[in-house]
N, C-alpha and C positions, 0 to 999 in steps of 0.2 A: 545376410546382414547388410544394412545400408548405413551410409555415413552422411552427415550434414555439417555444413559450416555454420558456426555461430555468427550472427550478424547483429549490428547495433543500429537501432532506429531511435530517432528523437534524441540522440546524443547520450542516452543513459539506459535504454531498454534493450536487453539481449533477446533475440528471437531465433527460433529454429523452425524450419518448415517441416510439415508432416509428409510422409510418403503417401502419394495419392491412392495407391491400391489399398493400403491399410485403412485410410480414412473412408474410402468408398465401402469397404467390407464392413465397417463399423458404423455406417450411416452418419458420418461426420461431414458437415459442410459449414459454410460461413454462418457464424452465430452459434454453432454448437459449443457446448462446454466440455472440457476434459478436466480430469483430476491429476494433480501432481503430488507424488508421495516421496519425500526425501528419505533415503535409507543409507546411512553412512556415506560412502563415496558415490552412491547411485541416486538417480532421480527417475522414479517410475511414472510413466504417463499412461493413464487408462481412460476409456470413455466414461463420461458421467454416468453413474449407476442409476438405473431406474428404481423407483421406490416401491413398485408393486411387488406383492409376494410371489415367490417362485412356486409354481405348481407342478407337481409330478403325478402322472397317472400310472397305475399298475393293474394290469389285467390278472385277476386272481383265480380265473376259471380252473386252471390246472394246478393251483397251489394249495397245499394243505400242510398241516403240522409244522415241522421245522423249516420247510422251504418257504412257507408263507411268512413265518416269523422273521426269517433272515431277509426276505424281500422287504419287509417293512423297515427293519433296522437299516438296511442298505440305503433305502430312500431317505431316511432320517440323517444318516451320517453323510450322505451326498449333499445335504444342504437344502432340501426342499422344505419350504415353510408350510405348504399345503400338500397333503398326500391323499390322492383319491384312489380308493380301492373299488374296482368294479367287476361285475360278472353278471350273468343272466339271473342267477339266484344265489344269494349268500346263505349257505347252510349253517345250522347251529354250531357245528364243529369249527367252521371258519370264523364265526363271530367270537367264539371262545378264544381261539388263537389270537385274533386281532386285539381283543381286550387284554389278554396276558402280555402280548408284545408291547402294547401301548404303555402298560404299567412299568416296563423296563426302560422307558425313554423319558428323560427329564423334560418337562414343559409341554408334552404332547397330550392333546385332549381330542375326543370325538366331538365334532361340532355339527355333523349331519349324518343321518343314518336312514336308509331305506332298504327295501328288499333287494335292490340291485347295486347299491353303492354305499360306501362309508367314506366320509371325509374327515381326515385327521389334520389338526393344525398345531404347529409349534408356537406356543404362546410366549416363549422365552425371548426377552430382549437382550441381544448379544452385548450391548453396551453395559448391561447390569451384571454380566457374568464375570467371575474371577476364575480364570484357569488355575491360577496359583492356589486358590482355596480348594478347587476341585482335586488337584493332585495331592494337596496336603491331607484332604479327607481320605483319598484313596490310600495314602500311606498309613494313616491311623487304622483304618478298617482292615487292610491287608495284614499288617503286623499283629493286630489283636486277634484276627482269625488264626494266624499261624501259631500264636501262643496258646490259644484255646484248643487248637487241633492237637498239639503235642500234649496238653494237659488231659485231653479226652483219652489219649493212649495210656498215659500214666495212671489215670484213675478209673479206666474202663467205664467212662461216662458217655453212654449213647445219647442222652438228652443234650449234653453239651456239644457232641459231635454233630447232631442234627441242626443245632442252632448255627454252628459254623458253616455248614453246607448252605443254609438259607441266606447267610450274609453275603455269599458270593454274588448274588443278584445286585446288591448295593454297589459293589465295585464295578460290575459290568455296566450299570447305569451311568456311573461317572466316566467310565472308559468311552462309552458311546458319545457322551457329551463332549469330552475333550477331542475325540476324533472328528466330530462334526465341526467344532470351532476351528480345528487345525486345517481341515479341507476348505473352509470358508476363507481363512486367511491366505491360503495358497491362491485361491481364485481372485480374491478382492483385497487389495492392499488397504482399503479403507476399513476393513474388518479388524485389521491389526490395530489401527488407530482407535477404533471403538472400544477395544478391550485393554488398551494401554500397554501393548506388548509387541515387541519386534517379531518379525516372522521367524528369525533364527531362534529366539527364545521359545517361541511357540513350538517349533520343531523339537527342541530339546525336551520340553515338557511332555510333548506327545510321545516321544521315544521312551521316556522314563515311565510314563503312565502305562505303556504297553508292558513294561517289565513288572510293574506293580500288579497289573491284571493277571499276569502269569503266576506271580507269587500267591495271589488269592486263589487261583485255580489249584495250585499245589496244596494250599491249606485245606481246601475243600476235599481234595483227593485223600489227604492224610486222615481227615475226619471220617470220610466214607470208609476207608480201610480199617479204621479203629473199631468200627461196629462189628467186625468179624474176628477181632483178635482175642477177646477174652482177657484174662489176667496175664500180664507180661512180667517176666522175671525182673526184679528191682534193678539189677545190674545193667540190664539192657535199657530200661527206661531212663536211668541216670545218664547213660551215654548219649541217648537220643536228646535228652534235655540239654546236655552240654553242646551237642552239635547245633541244636536250635539256637542256643544262646549266642554261639559264634556267628551263625548265619544272620540272626536278627541284628547283631551289632554291625555287621558289614552293610546290611541294607540301610540301617538307621544312619550310619556315618556317610554313606553314599548320598542319601537324600539330603543330609545337612550340607554336603558339598554342593549339591545341585542348587539349593535354595540360598546359599551363602552369597552375599553381594560383594564381599571382599575377595578378589580373585586369588590373592596369595593364600588366604586361609582356605578357600575352596580347593585349590590344588593340593594343599597339605592334607586335607580330609580325604579327598578322592584317592590320593596315593596310598594313604593308610588303609582304606577299604580295599583297594586293588591288591596290596601286598598281603592282606589277611586271607584273600581267596585262595592263595596257593597252599595254605595249610589245611583247607577243608577236605581235599581229596585224600590226604593221608589219614585224617581222622575218620572219614567215611569208610575207608578200607579196613581200619581197625574195628569199627563197629560191625561191619559185615562179618568179620571173623568171629566176633563175640556172639553175633546172632546165630551163626551156624553151629557154634558149640553149645549155646544155652537155650535154644528153642526147638520145638518139634518142627518137622519139615513144612507143614502147612503154615504155621505161625511165622516161621523163618522167612518164607516167601513174602508175606505181607509186610513184615518188619523191614525186609530189604528194600521194598518199594518205598516205604516211609523214609528210610535213611537216604535213598536216592532223591526223593522229593526235597528233603531238607538241603541236600547238597546243591540241587538245582536252584533253590531260592538264593543261596549264596552267590551262585554264578550270575543270577539276575541282578543282585546287588552290585556285583562287579561291573555289569553292563551300565548300570546307572552311574557308577563312578566314572566310567569312560566318558559318558555323556557330559558329566560335570566337568571333567578335564577339558573337553572341547569347548564347553560354554565359557570356561574361565580363560581360555587361551586368547592371546591378542588377536585383534581383527586385522587381516591383511590390508595393506595400504600404506600410505606415507607415514612413517614414524612407527610402524608396527614391528613386532619382534619381541623376543624375550630379553 
């Protein structure tokens, strides 16, 4: 860390010199422009950002299937506007994976395609993006998935279960988008200004979006397990429905706390959600006992996994509530404190 003394020039202008090594490393000399970003008690100084698109290249010669899909998603989340995929010859299976992976990413389109390379471009304007809307949409989809997954168990409805499983892609698409924006905000303070959100708030939303993505994963898992269950005794389905209702309320209340602008109300809602999580374990153990007594061994194993997934979704709601408490807490600095 280096320190500098603030000087006054012209009687009213405050100036601070830049460390020479840092300026040289970032190609800053006389006449260069830098950006100043006020953040609470801090002032961030960064080199003027270039306006050209960031381009990333990925050699896909040895990549197929899931490895290729993850490589594309990683490049997208890392913030590349242009993603060039190249190899000596792109085979049909690779093209199929690339098309499928592109469809899971918001704003990404194929703009060039040859036998040796495919160029993807993110056409989304960050300034037009609302992370708030993205996480609100994730909340709606994830909770609806969870409700329908439990209903597919109650009604032995394989068609509904399959629909729940497919909706998981919608949540993943929004999760990748939030992750991309979060990483861009970490790298470039001007990105936070573009979306009208502080970096701390973006971190809180990113953390909570991760919990929602996991909730959706467990909803998809419950739906998948329900296809092998057959008819479940009514007493067990009733208990699972009650467990789901409790977990759903925790998640919903935690999300309300996260999105609440009044810090006092946010803390109240978050504490209510956190307190409710402690009752979930006892309820889950009671359901496990009911399952062992009322279902055959094969069915009992599947039902136990379903009860465990519902319990975990409540825990994820508790994690969101913890994030909401941190978001609502006073900011350290002069005048801070409870």
